[in-house]
GUPAKOL-250509 format. One record per residue: residue number from 1; y, x, z of N, C-alpha, C in turn. Coordinates in steps of 0.05 Angstrom, whole numbers, plus 5000, padded with zeros to 4 digits. Last residue first. Example, Ala and Ser with C-alpha at 12.3 -4.5 7.8 and 13.67 -1.06 7.14 Angstrom:
   i nnorth neast  nup canorth caeast caup cnorth ceast  cup
   2   4955  5257 5142    4979   5273 5143   5001  5258 5157
   1   4886  5264 5156    4910   5246 5156   4934  5264 5156
END
This chain:
   i nnorth neast  nup canorth caeast caup cnorth ceast  cup
 393   4166  4794 0759    4155   4808 0737   4130  4803 0710
 392   4175  4757 0801    4185   4755 0775   4181  4774 0744
 391   4140  4781 0832    4137   4754 0819   4147  4742 0798
 390   4171  4820 0858    4141   4824 0840   4141  4797 0823
 389   4222  4801 0869    4225   4816 0851   4187  4819 0843
 388   4198  4781 0915    4205   4755 0896   4212  4776 0871
 387   4175  4810 0941    4154   4793 0937   4170  4780 0916
 386   4228  4842 0967    4200   4854 0951   4187  4835 0933
 385   4265  4822 0995    4261   4820 0969   4238  4825 0950
 384   4265  4856 1046    4252   4821 1043   4252  4817 1011
 383   4265  4895 1072    4253   4895 1043   4237  4867 1038
 382   4336  4921 1082    4317   4905 1095   4301  4907 1067
 381   4382  4958 1085    4355   4974 1094   4328  4941 1093
 380   4416  4924 1088    4410   4929 1060   4392  4953 1063
 379   4436  4914 1136    4420   4895 1123   4408  4905 1100
 378   4462  4956 1171    4440   4968 1161   4424  4941 1136
 377   4479  4893 1216    4486   4923 1214   4455  4934 1195
 376   4467  4843 1233    4472   4848 1208   4481  4873 1201
 375   4443  4841 1291    4468   4836 1271   4484  4840 1255
 374   4392  4875 1286    4405   4840 1287   4426  4833 1282
 373   4390  4927 1236    4394   4910 1257   4403  4887 1262
 372   4343  4961 1197    4363   4937 1194   4367  4929 1220
 371   4342  5039 1202    4337   5004 1207   4347  4988 1205
 370   4361  5071 1141    4362   5062 1173   4353  5044 1174
 369   4371  5096 1087    4347   5106 1114   4351  5098 1145
 368   4447  5102 1094    4415   5097 1074   4396  5107 1103
 367   4478  5128 1110    4488   5104 1103   4455  5090 1097
 366   4491  5187 1155    4483   5177 1134   4475  5144 1127
 365   4505  5212 1195    4476   5206 1201   4467  5189 1173
 364   4564  5161 1208    4555   5195 1213   4522  5191 1211
 363   4580  5110 1189    4610   5134 1191   4595  5164 1183
 362   4563  5071 1207    4545   5085 1187   4567  5109 1180
 361   4587  5050 1254    4556   5062 1259   4543  5072 1236
 360   4633  5030 1231    4626   5044 1244   4602  5062 1251
 359   4613  4977 1209    4616   4997 1195   4616  5018 1213
 358   4614  4928 1215    4584   4941 1216   4579  4964 1208
 357   4634  4866 1227    4642   4891 1233   4621  4911 1242
 356   4620  4834 1168    4622   4833 1189   4631  4857 1202
 355   4609  4817 1119    4639   4816 1117   4632  4813 1152
 354   4552  4829 1092    4575   4848 1090   4602  4845 1105
 353   4502  4800 1071    4520   4794 1096   4543  4818 1112
 352   4483  4801 1031    4479   4825 1053   4487  4818 1071
 351   4501  4756 1011    4477   4772 1010   4464  4782 1028
 350   4558  4772 1000    4543   4740 1018   4506  4752 1031
 349   4564  4804 0979    4573   4801 1005   4556  4782 1019
 348   4538  4799 0929    4529   4814 0944   4541  4807 0976
 347   4575  4748 0914    4543   4750 0918   4534  4769 0932
 346   4624  4774 0907    4623   4764 0935   4593  4758 0942
 345   4617  4815 0870    4622   4828 0894   4620  4802 0917
 344   4549  4795 0836    4581   4792 0833   4590  4802 0864
 343   4498  4796 0833    4515   4822 0830   4546  4819 0834
 342   4448  4750 0865    4475   4750 0849   4488  4777 0860
 341   4383  4764 0850    4398   4781 0858   4429  4766 0849
 340   4339  4754 0812    4334   4752 0836   4361  4753 0859
 339   4354  4766 0759    4351   4740 0763   4346  4731 0792
 338   4372  4819 0749    4393   4793 0751   4381  4775 0759
 337   4318  4835 0774    4337   4847 0784   4359  4822 0781
 336   4290  4834 0726    4285   4811 0746   4310  4817 0767
 335   4318  4862 0678    4316   4834 0680   4307  4816 0710
 334   4294  4906 0707    4325   4904 0703   4333  4878 0708
 333   4243  4902 0700    4252   4903 0732   4283  4903 0726
 332   4236  4906 0648    4233   4882 0667   4247  4883 0686
 331   4257  4958 0639    4271   4931 0627   4261  4916 0638
 330   4218  4985 0661    4247   4992 0671   4257  4969 0662
 329   4148  4949 0660    4168   4963 0648   4193  4969 0661
 328   4111  4982 0724    4124   4957 0709   4147  4975 0691
 327   4097  5015 0762    4078   4998 0744   4089  4982 0732
 326   4124  5081 0749    4128   5062 0755   4103  5044 0740
 325   4147  5139 0748    4122   5122 0773   4115  5101 0770
 324   4181  5153 0718    4145   5157 0707   4124  5144 0726
 323   4228  5134 0744    4215   5166 0733   4193  5175 0734
 322   4251  5083 0737    4230   5092 0753   4212  5122 0754
 321   4311  5064 0735    4296   5087 0726   4271  5083 0743
 320   4346  5018 0707    4329   5021 0721   4315  5042 0713
 319   4419  4980 0707    4393   5005 0701   4375  5012 0717
 318   4464  4936 0685    4439   4941 0709   4426  4959 0685
 317   4529  4929 0669    4502   4941 0659   4491  4939 0695
 316   4571  4901 0688    4573   4906 0664   4547  4921 0644
 315   4571  4848 0741    4563   4874 0733   4568  4881 0706
 314   4621  4796 0745    4595   4806 0741   4593  4837 0727
 313   4679  4802 0749    4657   4789 0776   4630  4797 0763
 312   4736  4842 0744    4712   4825 0723   4692  4826 0754
 311   4770  4871 0771    4779   4845 0771   4763  4822 0753
 310   4745  4930 0745    4767   4922 0767   4775  4891 0760
 309   4680  4926 0734    4710   4939 0717   4725  4917 0735
 308   4620  4964 0740    4638   4944 0743   4669  4951 0735
 307   4553  4977 0741    4565   4986 0733   4581  4959 0737
 306   4489  5006 0774    4504   4983 0772   4533  4993 0764
 305   4423  5034 0775    4453   5034 0764   4466  5017 0767
 304   4376  5061 0817    4387   5039 0800   4423  5040 0796
 303   4310  5091 0812    4332   5088 0813   4348  5070 0806
 302   4255  5097 0847    4266   5080 0836   4291  5092 0836
 301   4178  5115 0860    4201   5128 0865   4231  5100 0844
 300   4143  5085 0856    4141   5110 0871   4170  5113 0884
 299   4141  5019 0835    4141   5052 0830   4139  5057 0860
 298   4131  4972 0849    4133   4970 0825   4138  4990 0817
 297   4115  4953 0908    4092   4971 0897   4103  4973 0863
 296   4153  4935 0936    4135   4926 0919   4121  4922 0907
 295   4182  4983 0959    4169   4968 0974   4146  4949 0959
 294   4214  4993 0905    4185   5016 0913   4172  4993 0939
 293   4248  4950 0900    4232   4951 0885   4201  4972 0889
 292   4272  4947 0948    4249   4937 0955   4231  4943 0923
 291   4298  4999 0936    4278   5001 0966   4258  4977 0955
 290   4337  4984 0896    4313   5011 0890   4293  5009 0922
 289   4360  4945 0921    4350   4936 0900   4327  4959 0896
 288   4391  4978 0958    4375   4952 0968   4355  4945 0949
 287   4420  5009 0925    4395   5021 0946   4375  4997 0960
 286   4454  4959 0906    4441   4980 0887   4418  5000 0905
 285   4483  4953 0949    4463   4930 0935   4446  4952 0919
 284   4510  4997 0974    4495   4981 0984   4466  4966 0967
 283   4547  4999 0922    4525   5021 0927   4498  5010 0948
 282   4569  4952 0924    4553   4953 0899   4531  4986 0905
 281   4600  4962 0970    4582   4944 0971   4559  4946 0940
 280   4630  5016 0953    4619   5012 0975   4596  4985 0975
 279   4660  5004 0913    4643   5036 0915   4626  5032 0935
 278   4674  4954 0906    4647   4953 0902   4636  4981 0901
 277   4701  4929 0955    4712   4948 0942   4675  4960 0936
 276   4693  4884 0991    4708   4878 0966   4707  4905 0949
 275   4682  4915 1037    4661   4904 1013   4670  4885 0989
 274   4736  4964 1051    4723   4938 1058   4701  4927 1030
 273   4737  5029 1065    4738   5017 1050   4721  4980 1055
 272   4724  5070 1102    4746   5058 1108   4747  5041 1081
 271   4672  5106 1065    4678   5096 1092   4711  5082 1086
 270   4656  5116 1014    4651   5096 1026   4669  5083 1048
 269   4669  5141 0941    4667   5145 0979   4663  5119 0988
 268   4650  5149 0882    4666   5131 0906   4653  5140 0925
 267   4611  5173 0850    4628   5188 0858   4647  5179 0881
 266   4554  5158 0845    4574   5150 0831   4599  5170 0832
 265   4501  5196 0844    4524   5190 0851   4545  5180 0842
 264   4433  5202 0831    4460   5206 0826   4480  5200 0846
 263   4388  5250 0879    4396   5222 0861   4423  5228 0859
 262   4391  5291 0912    4359   5270 0900   4363  5255 0884
 261   4431  5292 0951    4418   5303 0922   4406  5304 0907
 260   4425  5256 1000    4423   5294 0998   4433  5307 0969
 259   4440  5206 0985    4417   5212 0982   4419  5243 0990
 258   4494  5192 1026    4466   5180 1005   4442  5190 1002
 257   4516  5226 1052    4522   5193 1057   4507  5187 1043
 256   4525  5278 1033    4505   5269 1051   4511  5247 1063
 255   4553  5267 0988    4521   5275 0983   4511  5262 1010
 254   4608  5252 1009    4585   5231 1000   4556  5238 0991
 253   4645  5263 1046    4615   5276 1043   4595  5259 1033
 252   4693  5259 1047    4693   5287 1032   4660  5286 1022
 251   4724  5210 1065    4698   5215 1036   4688  5233 1025
 250   4776  5234 1104    4753   5217 1102   4730  5223 1070
 249   4774  5299 1123    4791   5278 1103   4763  5259 1102
 248   4799  5364 1158    4775   5344 1155   4792  5316 1137
 247   4800  5426 1178    4817   5398 1179   4797  5379 1158
 246   4775  5476 1230    4779   5466 1195   4784  5437 1189
 245   4782  5469 1284    4774   5491 1271   4771  5495 1237
 244   4802  5418 1290    4813   5460 1302   4813  5471 1281
 243   4761  5383 1277    4792   5389 1264   4808  5414 1270
 242   4712  5421 1299    4720   5400 1294   4749  5406 1273
 241   4708  5483 1342    4700   5459 1318   4713  5438 1317
 240   4696  5547 1371    4724   5519 1364   4709  5505 1340
 239   4652  5566 1372    4658   5551 1397   4685  5533 1395
 238   4605  5602 1361    4622   5572 1341   4625  5554 1364
 237   4588  5666 1345    4597   5645 1365   4618  5623 1339
 236   4540  5668 1284    4552   5684 1305   4562  5658 1330
 235   4527  5661 1235    4551   5680 1236   4555  5682 1261
 234   4484  5633 1233    4480   5658 1224   4508  5675 1233
 233   4461  5586 1278    4491   5601 1285   4489  5623 1274
 232   4397  5599 1256    4419   5590 1273   4434  5594 1281
 231   4352  5606 1201    4381   5611 1212   4399  5597 1235
 230   4281  5614 1193    4302   5610 1222   4325  5614 1205
 229   4232  5604 1147    4254   5616 1159   4277  5606 1181
 228   4165  5597 1158    4192   5580 1158   4213  5601 1162
 227   4117  5631 1174    4129   5636 1143   4161  5622 1143
 226   4090  5597 1213    4103   5620 1213   4122  5637 1194
 225   4117  5535 1195    4095   5552 1206   4111  5577 1211
 224   4129  5464 1200    4138   5484 1211   4123  5502 1204
 223   4090  5427 1190    4110   5428 1175   4126  5458 1173
 222   4055  5409 1229    4054   5425 1209   4074  5425 1196
 221   4088  5346 1241    4067   5366 1249   4062  5385 1226
 220   4155  5329 1222    4124   5322 1220   4113  5347 1230
 219   4218  5339 1263    4195   5342 1246   4171  5347 1242
 218   4226  5335 1317    4237   5316 1297   4221  5321 1271
 217   4206  5380 1352    4195   5352 1353   4204  5329 1330
 216   4233  5420 1332    4204   5417 1327   4190  5391 1332
 215   4288  5411 1343    4280   5405 1319   4248  5406 1319
 214   4287  5417 1395    4287   5386 1387   4284  5385 1353
 213   4267  5466 1404    4246   5453 1412   4253  5417 1402
 212   4318  5492 1387    4302   5493 1370   4266  5470 1381
 211   4355  5489 1410    4360   5477 1393   4330  5473 1387
 210   4361  5532 1458    4365   5502 1464   4364  5479 1439
 209   4348  5582 1418    4335   5565 1448   4330  5540 1458
 208   4388  5588 1391    4363   5579 1379   4349  5563 1398
 207   4426  5600 1427    4433   5574 1411   4394  5561 1406
 206   4403  5649 1443    4415   5635 1460   4417  5601 1447
 205   4418  5674 1392    4390   5670 1400   4387  5650 1415
 204   4467  5672 1380    4454   5663 1358   4430  5645 1379
 203   4496  5667 1446    4492   5684 1426   4479  5663 1408
 202   4540  5645 1489    4519   5641 1487   4515  5661 1459
 201   4589  5648 1518    4579   5680 1516   4555  5664 1506
 200   4626  5607 1512    4628   5628 1489   4613  5659 1499
 199   4600  5546 1521    4596   5574 1528   4600  5588 1510
 198   4589  5508 1478    4610   5509 1497   4619  5532 1511
 197   4579  5502 1416    4569   5505 1435   4595  5510 1459
 196   4557  5481 1340    4576   5488 1368   4576  5485 1385
 195   4512  5502 1301    4534   5477 1331   4533  5494 1342
 194   4473  5502 1236    4488   5518 1257   4509  5491 1282
 193   4417  5515 1216    4430   5498 1235   4445  5504 1253
 192   4367  5511 1169    4393   5522 1183   4401  5504 1203
 191   4299  5528 1156    4318   5513 1171   4338  5528 1175
 190   4255  5536 1105    4272   5543 1118   4306  5522 1129
 189   4205  5506 1089    4210   5540 1086   4227  5546 1094
 188   4170  5460 1110    4194   5463 1111   4198  5497 1109
 187   4126  5410 1080    4130   5436 1088   4158  5446 1095
 186   4109  5372 1042    4088   5375 1056   4091  5406 1079
 185   4129  5320 1002    4136   5341 1030   4107  5351 1039
 184   4092  5308 0940    4107   5298 0963   4107  5321 0979
 183   4084  5323 0886    4111   5312 0889   4108  5294 0919
 182   4041  5373 0894    4034   5331 0880   4058  5318 0888
 181   4092  5385 0942    4064   5394 0933   4057  5366 0917
 180   4149  5411 0960    4136   5394 0961   4111  5400 0941
 179   4189  5438 1018    4167   5444 0999   4148  5419 0994
 178   4251  5436 1034    4228   5425 1041   4209  5429 1006
 177   4309  5464 1077    4292   5467 1047   4261  5457 1048
 176   4352  5424 1107    4330   5433 1118   4324  5442 1078
 175   4409  5444 1153    4411   5437 1121   4375  5454 1128
 174   4466  5419 1188    4440   5421 1194   4422  5420 1156
 173   4521  5427 1239    4504   5416 1213   4487  5429 1207
 172   4576  5401 1279    4543   5412 1273   4533  5409 1253
 171   4610  5380 1344    4608   5400 1312   4579  5411 1310
 170   4607  5377 1401    4602   5356 1372   4606  5368 1349
 169   4573  5428 1432    4593   5417 1424   4581  5395 1400
 168   4520  5436 1491    4522   5433 1454   4547  5422 1453
 167   4521  5443 1547    4536   5473 1528   4536  5465 1502
 166   4484  5397 1559    4521   5405 1562   4535  5423 1547
 165   4437  5369 1550    4444   5395 1532   4477  5397 1537
 164   4430  5316 1579    4416   5345 1567   4425  5366 1570
 163   4479  5284 1567    4485   5297 1587   4459  5322 1593
 162   4475  5248 1523    4471   5247 1552   4464  5257 1573
 161   4505  5282 1479    4514   5250 1503   4505  5251 1527
 160   4457  5316 1477    4482   5325 1483   4503  5305 1500
 159   4423  5279 1454    4415   5305 1476   4442  5313 1487
 158   4447  5257 1413    4437   5245 1439   4434  5270 1459
 157   4455  5307 1383    4477   5283 1392   4473  5276 1416
 156   4406  5324 1374    4418   5336 1387   4444  5318 1396
 155   4380  5276 1337    4375   5279 1366   4385  5302 1373
 154   4422  5274 1296    4425   5255 1309   4408  5260 1342
 153   4402  5327 1273    4431   5320 1291   4428  5292 1309
 152   4351  5310 1257    4352   5327 1272   4387  5323 1291
 151   4363  5266 1219    4345   5258 1246   4356  5283 1265
 150   4384  5289 1172    4400   5270 1186   4384  5274 1222
 149   4345  5317 1162    4368   5339 1173   4379  5315 1180
 148   4313  5284 1144    4306   5301 1172   4324  5316 1180
 147   4332  5265 1104    4326   5240 1123   4322  5253 1145
 146   4342  5301 1061    4356   5292 1080   4354  5273 1104
 145   4279  5313 1058    4300   5334 1064   4325  5321 1082
 144   4260  5268 1038    4246   5271 1058   4270  5296 1066
 143   4291  5203 1015    4275   5232 1005   4275  5244 1028
 142   4266  5138 1035    4280   5168 1035   4269  5190 1026
 141   4229  5098 1060    4238   5110 1029   4263  5113 1020
 140   4219  5109 1116    4243   5096 1114   4251  5098 1079
 139   4175  5142 1107    4167   5118 1118   4193  5102 1110
 138   4183  5181 1044    4181   5181 1080   4174  5148 1081
 137   4163  5176 0996    4151   5203 1010   4158  5196 1038
 136   4181  5134 0962    4155   5133 0982   4151  5154 0997
 135   4253  5127 0940    4234   5133 0942   4205  5132 0972
 134   4311  5107 0905    4276   5094 0938   4262  5116 0932
 133   4381  5090 0907    4353   5105 0898   4335  5106 0927
 132   4438  5076 0863    4419   5072 0886   4395  5072 0887
 131   4497  5077 0844    4468   5081 0840   4460  5074 0870
 130   4546  5055 0813    4534   5059 0829   4508  5063 0822
 129   4615  5064 0770    4588   5058 0766   4574  5063 0799
 128   4677  5030 0761    4662   5050 0776   4640  5040 0772
 127   4742  4995 0780    4717   4994 0764   4703  5021 0779
 126   4744  4948 0841    4757   4980 0821   4742  4979 0799
 125   4734  4904 0863    4766   4917 0873   4764  4943 0860
 124   4717  4843 0815    4708   4881 0832   4730  4891 0844
 123   4739  4782 0826    4733   4805 0814   4726  4828 0834
 122   4714  4711 0840    4730   4742 0853   4730  4766 0837
 121   4716  4677 0783    4708   4691 0805   4716  4715 0818
 120   4766  4628 0763    4759   4654 0752   4746  4661 0782
 119   4804  4583 0765    4781   4588 0745   4769  4611 0738
 118   4823  4588 0819    4802   4560 0811   4788  4565 0792
 117   4804  4661 0845    4824   4634 0837   4812  4610 0823
 116   4797  4716 0883    4786   4687 0861   4808  4669 0869
 115   4819  4779 0887    4822   4741 0898   4817  4728 0881
 114   4827  4818 0846    4801   4823 0866   4800  4787 0873
 113   4870  4829 0812    4847   4841 0800   4821  4819 0818
 112   4911  4819 0862    4911   4791 0842   4885  4796 0817
 111   4903  4863 0892    4895   4842 0902   4901  4820 0882
 110   4936  4906 0871    4910   4903 0869   4894  4869 0874
 109   4986  4870 0864    4973   4886 0828   4941  4886 0839
 108   5003  4883 0915    4991   4858 0904   4975  4851 0872
 107   4975  4926 0948    4992   4925 0938   4973  4894 0924
 106   4966  4908 1031    4961   4916 1004   4971  4908 0981
 105   5018  4949 1073    5003   4928 1062   4988  4929 1041
 104   5003  5007 1105    5015   4993 1097   5012  4959 1083
 103   4989  5067 1145    4976   5040 1135   5002  5017 1129
 102   5011  5106 1179    5022   5104 1152   5011  5079 1137
 101   5019  5141 1232    5001   5123 1229   5020  5096 1198
 100   4987  5193 1265    5016   5186 1243   5002  5164 1236
  99   4979  5220 1341    4980   5206 1319   4995  5195 1300
  98   4967  5285 1368    4993   5266 1357   4970  5246 1333
  97   4917  5289 1428    4922   5289 1399   4948  5268 1391
  96   4911  5276 1474    4939   5291 1471   4948  5292 1439
  95   4862  5253 1478    4879   5236 1496   4909  5249 1483
  94   4822  5269 1456    4824   5250 1451   4858  5236 1458
  93   4848  5343 1424    4836   5329 1453   4840  5292 1447
  92   4848  5393 1407    4844   5371 1395   4825  5351 1414
  91   4868  5440 1426    4881   5435 1415   4875  5413 1392
  90   4826  5438 1481    4851   5448 1481   4875  5432 1453
  89   4783  5387 1463    4787   5411 1463   4814  5416 1474
  88   4746  5339 1478    4768   5352 1488   4773  5375 1500
  87   4709  5294 1437    4724   5322 1433   4750  5317 1456
  86   4672  5261 1433    4667   5283 1447   4684  5303 1448
  85   4664  5213 1402    4651   5236 1397   4656  5259 1407
  84   4702  5195 1437    4666   5174 1439   4649  5197 1428
  83   4741  5205 1430    4735   5208 1456   4706  5205 1465
  82   4755  5186 1383    4756   5226 1388   4742  5223 1413
  81   4755  5133 1380    4730   5148 1367   4733  5168 1373
  80   4800  5120 1415    4776   5115 1421   4750  5130 1412
  79   4840  5149 1381    4830   5147 1410   4803  5155 1418
  78   4843  5105 1350    4835   5130 1338   4818  5140 1360
  77   4852  5057 1375    4829   5053 1354   4820  5082 1357
  76   4904  5067 1389    4875   5063 1416   4856  5071 1401
  75   4931  5066 1347    4925   5100 1365   4913  5089 1378
  74   4925  5015 1317    4911   5039 1306   4907  5066 1324
  73   4948  4967 1341    4921   4974 1354   4911  5001 1347
  72   5003  4959 1308    4994   4973 1341   4970  4986 1353
  71   4977  4939 1276    4982   4956 1264   4992  4971 1297
  70   4966  4882 1292    4948   4901 1292   4949  4928 1293
  69   5017  4856 1282    5018   4863 1310   4990  4880 1308
  68   5021  4850 1221    5038   4866 1245   5025  4876 1268
  67   4990  4815 1221    4979   4842 1210   4997  4863 1219
  66   4997  4766 1249    4979   4786 1260   4976  4804 1240
  65   5037  4764 1208    5054   4766 1232   5029  4793 1248
  64   5014  4755 1163    5034   4775 1156   5036  4777 1183
  63   4951  4733 1158    4966   4719 1172   4985  4747 1176
  62   4919  4754 1117    4921   4724 1113   4946  4717 1123
  61   4921  4817 1118    4908   4794 1127   4924  4776 1119
  60   4896  4888 1086    4922   4859 1089   4893  4841 1111
  59   4921  4959 1077    4909   4934 1093   4926  4911 1087
  58   4923  5023 1050    4931   4993 1050   4915  4972 1063
  57   4937  5087 1079    4927   5065 1068   4936  5040 1068
  56   4928  5139 1134    4945   5116 1107   4929  5096 1095
  55   4934  5175 1185    4923   5145 1172   4943  5136 1156
  54   4927  5236 1213    4945   5216 1196   4928  5199 1182
  53   4920  5266 1274    4908   5255 1255   4934  5240 1239
  52   4929  5336 1313    4946   5316 1291   4918  5297 1272
  51   4910  5385 1329    4923   5367 1346   4937  5341 1329
  50   4895  5406 1273    4901   5409 1304   4918  5400 1308
  49   4880  5346 1237    4874   5380 1235   4883  5387 1266
  48   4860  5299 1190    4852   5309 1219   4856  5342 1224
  47   4863  5235 1154    4868   5265 1157   4865  5278 1176
  46   4836  5176 1130    4846   5201 1152   4846  5222 1142
  45   4851  5116 1100    4841   5140 1094   4856  5159 1112
  44   4828  5048 1081    4840   5068 1093   4822  5088 1097
  43   4832  4987 1054    4831   5014 1042   4840  5044 1057
  42   4816  4922 1068    4828   4948 1080   4812  4973 1061
  41   4824  4855 1087    4830   4874 1058   4830  4902 1076
  40   4781  4806 1108    4805   4827 1114   4800  4843 1092
  39   4757  4769 1119    4766   4776 1088   4779  4800 1085
  38   4756  4759 1166    4722   4774 1159   4735  4782 1134
  37   4790  4785 1215    4792   4767 1197   4761  4778 1176
  36   4779  4811 1260    4796   4796 1263   4797  4776 1243
  35   4731  4845 1249    4731   4826 1269   4748  4803 1273
  34   4760  4869 1196    4742   4844 1204   4738  4831 1228
  33   4794  4902 1235    4807   4880 1212   4788  4868 1204
  32   4755  4936 1258    4774   4924 1283   4794  4900 1262
  31   4732  4961 1222    4712   4947 1235   4730  4922 1258
  30   4769  4998 1201    4765   4969 1183   4740  4951 1198
  29   4777  5030 1243    4802   5013 1241   4791  4993 1218
  28   4723  5049 1242    4730   5038 1262   4755  5020 1256
  27   4721  5084 1181    4708   5050 1189   4714  5038 1223
  26   4772  5115 1203    4769   5091 1180   4754  5072 1184
  25   4738  5154 1243    4766   5129 1243   4777  5112 1224
  24   4699  5163 1219    4690   5149 1235   4714  5130 1246
  23   4718  5202 1179    4705   5183 1171   4699  5155 1185
  22   4740  5240 1212    4756   5220 1192   4744  5190 1182
  21   4694  5260 1236    4710   5248 1244   4735  5228 1237
  20   4673  5281 1183    4660   5252 1195   4675  5242 1217
  19   4709  5326 1170    4708   5299 1156   4688  5277 1175
  18   4691  5357 1221    4717   5347 1219   4717  5325 1200
  17   4634  5328 1254    4644   5351 1232   4670  5345 1228
  16   4609  5306 1293    4632   5323 1303   4646  5338 1280
  15   4561  5280 1269    4588   5266 1277   4620  5284 1282
  14   4538  5331 1235    4545   5311 1252   4561  5295 1254
  13   4513  5337 1169    4529   5338 1183   4534  5320 1214
  12   4456  5358 1122    4476   5338 1136   4492  5344 1162
  11   4429  5374 1068    4441   5386 1086   4447  5351 1093
  10   4366  5392 1025    4393   5382 1029   4409  5387 1057
   9   4323  5422 0974    4344   5431 0996   4365  5404 0999
   8   4256  5436 0951    4289   5422 0949   4300  5425 0977
   7   4215  5462 0914    4227   5463 0933   4255  5449 0935
   6   4153  5447 0882    4182   5448 0885   4195  5459 0919
   5   4117  5404 0840    4112   5425 0865   4144  5445 0855
   4   4120  5365 0800    4108   5362 0829   4102  5390 0846
   3   4171  5356 0752    4156   5373 0766   4150  5361 0786
   2   4158  5304 0705    4174   5312 0728   4157  5339 0739
   1   4143  5294 0635    4141   5296 0669   4151  5298 0689
END
């Protein structure tokens, strides 16, 4: 029997966090290539520090001449990302940052394992394990601590970008410790919020006066009590933010990107990877399946694990865990999953419509728990498989 009363903590980081700046650039480059060619191959990594962005990795288009011309667009894509995030600091400014592009053509040895042949289905782009998770504790079927930690930062970013809060800077982190009773979230025991501010004269108390109303509007009514402990900019001033304050790398916020530590993670990052890479596409598929299991009423909580080998199309294993909350045998759920969805890399991409330029928007505030969008963005958040899964049990 799992614990029913406890405190669990998750953190989020804003789009201006150094690692998230890098995730955004990598995913924007991915979107540009996929917009040109839906089957483009991209594995793009970004590093950012004071006055400098370095981009490396492998890319591939079927038209080699077009690939060469696209390399010339990397600089513009990078500057547009930094400008949209909001960086105009002396030592990290979208217009003056030095950009080094080290992208090159995809390795033929990797491509041979992934490309489909007449006698063989398209294989997975790498080996590995991927996890998906869902829980009925929030409407989005996400763990409450990470869902609300994201929501706080999105609300503050909207206020900053709208001009409502011009003293806030792009770099921020939030952290919520949520109290659970009888397995459900009921309140917040502590709130940690560190945000960059542009006015050097602001104190921690001044910053709290700006952000507290937004936090209170974001959290469910009654969750903040007189006993809730607040830590707003606890170290004092936070004026130097982003890559000038701390170097950033693509793929370093994998727990922020997923379930805030409430569920396992296979270890692979998402941003900058095209959907032939199962690190990304199979993690999306696992979330989709777990969410549909919960939406179908087959469990209150569900973890799905998938595993793959490079160059092999079908998953090596499918594992379901309902954490003692299930209304069906997990082994039956596993068999049902195998029947209702093609979990080969191409099957996942087709079912979830992943060969679209939909990835820049995933680079901050979580890849999961978002509303599905009309153009195919966050398609893995749909619950359209629930009835079919239920009928297979």
